[in-house]
C-alpha positions as CSV (number, residue, x, y, z in Angstrom):
1,X,11.1,-17.1,15.0
2,X,11.4,-14.3,12.6
3,X,9.1,-14.4,9.5
4,X,10.5,-14.9,5.9
5,X,9.2,-12.1,3.9
6,X,9.0,-12.4,-0.2
7,X,8.4,-10.3,-2.9
8,X,5.0,-12.1,-3.1
9,X,3.8,-11.7,0.5
10,X,5.2,-8.5,1.4
11,X,2.1,-6.3,0.9
12,X,0.2,-8.9,2.9
13,X,2.6,-9.4,5.6
14,X,4.4,-6.2,6.0
15,X,2.4,-3.3,4.5
16,X,-1.1,-4.5,5.5
17,X,-0.1,-5.2,9.1
18,X,-1.9,-3.4,12.1
19,X,1.3,-4.2,14.2
20,X,4.7,-2.3,13.7
21,X,6.9,-4.3,11.2
22,X,10.5,-4.9,11.3
23,X,12.2,-6.0,8.1
24,X,16.0,-7.0,8.0
25,X,17.2,-7.1,4.4
26,X,19.8,-9.5,4.0
27,X,21.9,-12.0,1.9
28,X,23.5,-15.2,2.3
29,X,27.1,-14.0,1.3
30,X,26.8,-10.9,3.8
31,X,29.0,-11.3,6.9
32,X,27.4,-8.4,8.8
33,X,24.0,-9.7,8.2
34,X,25.0,-13.1,9.6
35,X,25.5,-11.0,13.0
36,X,22.4,-9.4,12.9
37,X,20.3,-12.6,12.3
38,X,20.6,-14.0,16.0
39,X,19.3,-10.3,17.1
40,X,16.3,-10.4,14.7
41,X,15.4,-13.9,16.0
42,X,15.6,-12.9,19.7
43,X,13.6,-9.6,18.9
44,X,11.1,-11.5,17.1
45,X,10.7,-13.9,19.9
46,X,10.5,-11.0,22.7
47,X,8.1,-8.9,20.7
48,X,5.9,-11.7,19.7
49,X,2.2,-10.6,19.3
50,X,3.5,-7.1,19.6
51,X,5.3,-6.5,16.2
52,X,5.9,-8.3,12.9
53,X,9.6,-9.1,12.7
54,X,11.2,-10.9,9.6
55,X,13.9,-11.1,7.0
56,X,13.7,-10.6,3.4
57,X,16.6,-12.3,1.1
58,X,17.6,-9.6,-1.4
59,X,19.2,-12.1,-3.7
60,X,15.7,-14.0,-4.0
61,X,13.5,-11.0,-3.7
62,X,14.6,-8.2,-5.7
63,X,11.3,-6.4,-6.6
64,X,10.9,-5.1,-2.8
65,X,14.5,-4.5,-2.6
66,X,14.3,-2.4,-5.4
67,X,11.2,-0.8,-4.2
68,X,12.9,0.5,-1.2
69,X,16.2,1.6,-2.5
70,X,18.1,-1.0,-0.8
71,X,21.7,-0.9,-1.8
72,X,23.4,-1.9,1.3
73,X,22.8,-4.8,3.6
74,X,22.2,-5.3,6.4
75,X,19.1,-2.7,6.2
76,X,16.7,-2.8,8.7
77,X,13.2,-0.9,7.7
78,X,10.8,-0.1,10.3
79,X,7.2,0.2,8.8
80,X,4.1,1.5,10.6
81,X,0.9,1.7,9.0
82,X,2.4,0.8,5.3
83,X,4.9,3.5,5.7
84,X,8.6,3.3,6.4
85,X,9.2,5.5,9.4
86,X,12.7,4.5,10.4
87,X,15.8,2.6,9.0
88,X,19.1,1.4,10.2
89,X,21.8,0.4,7.7
90,X,24.5,-1.8,8.8
91,X,24.8,-4.0,11.8
92,X,24.5,-2.4,15.2
93,X,23.5,-3.7,18.8
94,X,20.3,-5.0,20.0
95,X,19.6,-2.2,22.1
96,X,19.4,-0.1,19.0
97,X,16.9,-2.1,17.1
98,X,14.8,-2.8,20.0
99,X,14.9,1.2,20.9
100,X,13.8,2.0,17.4
101,X,10.9,-0.8,17.8
102,X,9.9,0.9,21.1
103,X,9.5,3.9,19.6
104,X,7.1,2.7,17.2
105,X,5.1,0.7,19.8
106,X,4.8,4.1,22.2
């Protein structure tokens, strides 16, 4: 199951992770975000133990959203060693998300 990132746990759970991280920035009212949610959940199960995968609600966590300049959702950030290494804006296929994550695991 995908983790829930928040303004208060983001540094510890995402930036300090020793594994690659996917952060899905989303909101309840966002239709495309609802299309991405099952994909993120599937990836969280498939990459359990290899990557940290979670979601961050932009309405409830404005600090992290502002820090990373999230202006469109869904936006998925790929973080490795505390740094953003890739980004996907807008909904896309599971293969695209998995491919970008696999590149971080290589």
